[in-house]
py3Dmol code that shows the C-alpha trace and the ligand (Angstrom):
import py3Dmol

protein = """\
ATOM      1  CA  MET A   1     329.735  51.115  16.763  1.00  0.00           C
ATOM      2  CA  SER A   2     331.391  53.570  18.674  1.00  0.00           C
ATOM      3  CA  ASP A   3     330.349  56.969  17.191  1.00  0.00           C
ATOM      4  CA  ILE A   4     326.887  58.599  17.671  1.00  0.00           C
ATOM      5  CA  ASN A   5     325.008  61.289  15.781  1.00  0.00           C
ATOM      6  CA  ILE A   6     323.871  64.322  17.841  1.00  0.00           C
ATOM      7  CA  LYS A   7     322.304  67.627  16.886  1.00  0.00           C
ATOM      8  CA  ILE A   8     323.582  70.630  18.675  1.00  0.00           C
ATOM      9  CA  THR A   9     322.108  74.104  18.142  1.00  0.00           C
ATOM     10  CA  ASP A  10     324.648  77.224  18.836  1.00  0.00           C
ATOM     11  CA  ARG A  11     323.793  80.299  20.465  1.00  0.00           C
ATOM     12  CA  ASP A  12     323.286  82.107  17.133  1.00  0.00           C
ATOM     13  CA  GLY A  13     320.379  79.398  16.469  1.00  0.00           C
ATOM     14  CA  VAL A  14     322.323  77.428  13.959  1.00  0.00           C
ATOM     15  CA  THR A  15     322.139  73.838  14.125  1.00  0.00           C
ATOM     16  CA  HIS A  16     324.998  71.592  13.693  1.00  0.00           C
ATOM     17  CA  ASP A  17     324.957  67.749  13.024  1.00  0.00           C
ATOM     18  CA  VAL A  18     327.793  66.356  15.163  1.00  0.00           C
ATOM     19  CA  VAL A  19     329.209  62.962  15.358  1.00  0.00           C
ATOM     20  CA  ALA A  20     330.657  62.109  18.753  1.00  0.00           C
ATOM     21  CA  PRO A  21     332.816  59.286  19.849  1.00  0.00           C
ATOM     22  CA  THR A  22     331.475  57.035  22.885  1.00  0.00           C
ATOM     23  CA  ASP A  23     334.851  55.439  23.592  1.00  0.00           C
ATOM     24  CA  MET A  24     336.574  58.519  24.749  1.00  0.00           C
ATOM     25  CA  ALA A  25     334.845  59.297  27.910  1.00  0.00           C
ATOM     26  CA  MET A  26     333.752  62.715  26.682  1.00  0.00           C
ATOM     27  CA  ASN A  27     330.921  64.644  27.731  1.00  0.00           C
ATOM     28  CA  LEU A  28     328.818  67.278  25.803  1.00  0.00           C
ATOM     29  CA  MET A  29     330.347  70.038  26.909  1.00  0.00           C
ATOM     30  CA  GLU A  30     333.757  68.627  25.641  1.00  0.00           C
ATOM     31  CA  VAL A  31     331.927  67.614  22.332  1.00  0.00           C
ATOM     32  CA  VAL A  32     330.791  71.335  22.031  1.00  0.00           C
ATOM     33  CA  ARG A  33     334.287  72.478  22.535  1.00  0.00           C
ATOM     34  CA  SER A  34     335.927  70.214  20.165  1.00  0.00           C
ATOM     35  CA  TYR A  35     333.842  71.217  17.328  1.00  0.00           C
ATOM     36  CA  GLU A  36     334.013  75.066  18.498  1.00  0.00           C
ATOM     37  CA  LEU A  37     330.432  75.710  18.475  1.00  0.00           C
ATOM     38  CA  ALA A  38     330.947  78.144  21.363  1.00  0.00           C
ATOM     39  CA  PRO A  39     333.766  80.533  21.618  1.00  0.00           C
ATOM     40  CA  GLU A  40     336.737  79.538  23.828  1.00  0.00           C
ATOM     41  CA  GLY A  41     335.946  80.869  27.469  1.00  0.00           C
ATOM     42  CA  THR A  42     332.144  80.802  27.301  1.00  0.00           C
ATOM     43  CA  ILE A  43     331.561  77.216  27.799  1.00  0.00           C
ATOM     44  CA  GLY A  44     333.246  74.591  30.160  1.00  0.00           C
ATOM     45  CA  VAL A  45     334.726  77.282  32.196  1.00  0.00           C
ATOM     46  CA  CYS A  46     334.652  75.073  35.442  1.00  0.00           C
ATOM     47  CA  GLY A  47     336.253  72.131  33.390  1.00  0.00           C
ATOM     48  CA  GLY A  48     333.340  70.011  33.604  1.00  0.00           C
ATOM     49  CA  MET A  49     332.874  70.149  37.489  1.00  0.00           C
ATOM     50  CA  ALA A  50     329.039  71.029  37.613  1.00  0.00           C
ATOM     51  CA  MET A  51     330.281  74.477  39.256  1.00  0.00           C
ATOM     52  CA  CYS A  52     329.740  77.253  36.718  1.00  0.00           C
ATOM     53  CA  ALA A  53     326.838  76.436  34.642  1.00  0.00           C
ATOM     54  CA  SER A  54     328.379  77.743  31.214  1.00  0.00           C
ATOM     55  CA  CYS A  55     327.654  74.533  29.849  1.00  0.00           C
ATOM     56  CA  GLN A  56     323.963  74.564  30.266  1.00  0.00           C
ATOM     57  CA  CYS A  57     321.591  73.501  27.483  1.00  0.00           C
ATOM     58  CA  TYR A  58     318.089  72.749  26.705  1.00  0.00           C
ATOM     59  CA  VAL A  59     317.345  69.043  25.861  1.00  0.00           C
ATOM     60  CA  ILE A  60     315.088  68.879  22.902  1.00  0.00           C
ATOM     61  CA  SER A  61     314.865  65.270  22.011  1.00  0.00           C
ATOM     62  CA  GLU A  62     312.926  62.603  24.082  1.00  0.00           C
ATOM     63  CA  THR A  63     316.309  61.093  24.793  1.00  0.00           C
ATOM     64  CA  GLU A  64     316.305  59.364  28.237  1.00  0.00           C
ATOM     65  CA  LEU A  65     319.086  61.211  30.235  1.00  0.00           C
ATOM     66  CA  PRO A  66     320.929  59.824  33.261  1.00  0.00           C
ATOM     67  CA  GLU A  67     319.507  61.269  36.524  1.00  0.00           C
ATOM     68  CA  MET A  68     320.785  64.636  37.702  1.00  0.00           C
ATOM     69  CA  SER A  69     323.407  64.564  40.659  1.00  0.00           C
ATOM     70  CA  ASP A  70     322.904  66.600  43.589  1.00  0.00           C
ATOM     71  CA  ASP A  71     325.668  68.829  42.351  1.00  0.00           C
ATOM     72  CA  GLU A  72     324.101  69.361  39.091  1.00  0.00           C
ATOM     73  CA  GLU A  73     320.709  70.160  40.510  1.00  0.00           C
ATOM     74  CA  ALA A  74     322.298  72.416  42.992  1.00  0.00           C
ATOM     75  CA  MET A  75     324.208  74.614  40.144  1.00  0.00           C
ATOM     76  CA  LEU A  76     321.131  74.760  37.883  1.00  0.00           C
ATOM     77  CA  SER A  77     318.957  76.159  40.542  1.00  0.00           C
ATOM     78  CA  GLU A  78     321.415  79.132  40.845  1.00  0.00           C
ATOM     79  CA  ALA A  79     321.975  79.466  37.061  1.00  0.00           C
ATOM     80  CA  PHE A  80     320.315  81.809  34.814  1.00  0.00           C
ATOM     81  CA  ASP A  81     317.898  81.058  32.020  1.00  0.00           C
ATOM     82  CA  VAL A  82     317.096  77.770  33.416  1.00  0.00           C
ATOM     83  CA  LYS A  83     313.965  75.842  31.776  1.00  0.00           C
ATOM     84  CA  ASP A  84     312.483  72.349  32.626  1.00  0.00           C
ATOM     85  CA  ASN A  85     314.438  70.806  30.169  1.00  0.00           C
ATOM     86  CA  SER A  86     317.692  72.475  31.343  1.00  0.00           C
ATOM     87  CA  ARG A  87     320.906  70.133  31.895  1.00  0.00           C
ATOM     88  CA  LEU A  88     324.566  70.722  32.281  1.00  0.00           C
ATOM     89  CA  GLY A  89     326.168  69.450  29.302  1.00  0.00           C
ATOM     90  CA  CYS A  90     329.516  68.591  31.230  1.00  0.00           C
ATOM     91  CA  GLN A  91     327.240  66.018  33.157  1.00  0.00           C
ATOM     92  CA  ILE A  92     326.138  64.314  30.046  1.00  0.00           C
ATOM     93  CA  GLN A  93     328.497  61.570  29.030  1.00  0.00           C
ATOM     94  CA  MET A  94     328.718  60.326  25.298  1.00  0.00           C
ATOM     95  CA  THR A  95     327.305  56.899  25.623  1.00  0.00           C
ATOM     96  CA  PRO A  96     325.544  54.683  22.739  1.00  0.00           C
ATOM     97  CA  GLU A  97     322.285  55.840  24.684  1.00  0.00           C
ATOM     98  CA  MET A  98     322.889  59.383  23.733  1.00  0.00           C
ATOM     99  CA  ASP A  99     322.363  58.667  19.889  1.00  0.00           C
ATOM    100  CA  GLY A 100     319.903  61.066  18.365  1.00  0.00           C
ATOM    101  CA  LEU A 101     320.167  63.854  21.169  1.00  0.00           C
ATOM    102  CA  GLU A 102     319.189  67.047  20.329  1.00  0.00           C
ATOM    103  CA  VAL A 103     320.155  69.969  22.507  1.00  0.00           C
ATOM    104  CA  GLU A 104     320.206  73.825  22.148  1.00  0.00           C
ATOM    105  CA  LEU A 105     322.933  75.606  24.093  1.00  0.00           C
ATOM    106  CA  ALA A 106     321.753  78.134  26.640  1.00  0.00           C
ATOM    107  CA  PRO A 107     322.607  81.792  26.465  1.00  0.00           C
ATOM    108  CA  GLU A 108     325.835  83.006  27.833  1.00  0.00           C
ATOM    109  CA  SER A 109     325.555  84.121  31.203  1.00  0.00           C
TER     110      SER A 109
END
"""
ligand_1 = """\
4
FES
S 331.484 72.973 32.638
Fe 331.067 73.963 34.520
S 329.341 73.143 34.882
Fe 329.456 72.571 33.200
"""
view = py3Dmol.view(width=600, height=400)
view.addModel(protein, "pdb")
view.setStyle({"model": 0}, {"cartoon": {"style": "trace"}})
view.addModel(ligand_1, "xyz")
view.setStyle({"model": 1}, {"stick": {}})
view.zoomTo()
view.show()
């Protein structure tokens, strides 16, 4: 099995059931972009380098996520609308362990 099911709530509050491949080295930000769940230019601004926080999302499910890198932590400490469950979507790789992940996109900042 190389696809996982995740739920992404967009900035208008609409929840989308999304199927994401785990064999294409995609991250969550790229999944959001490929499904066009956020307008072009409002997510993934830095190209996934943990340098813009445009891909910030709130993790709603209990899914165990990889530890934050120092870069991710540093970026989130400067970002707006950060909550305890904030993560940078570009730092979450689509792996089989992410099946069932539920996230909400943070507001555009
Ligand atoms: S795309 Fe810029 S921090 Fe994730």
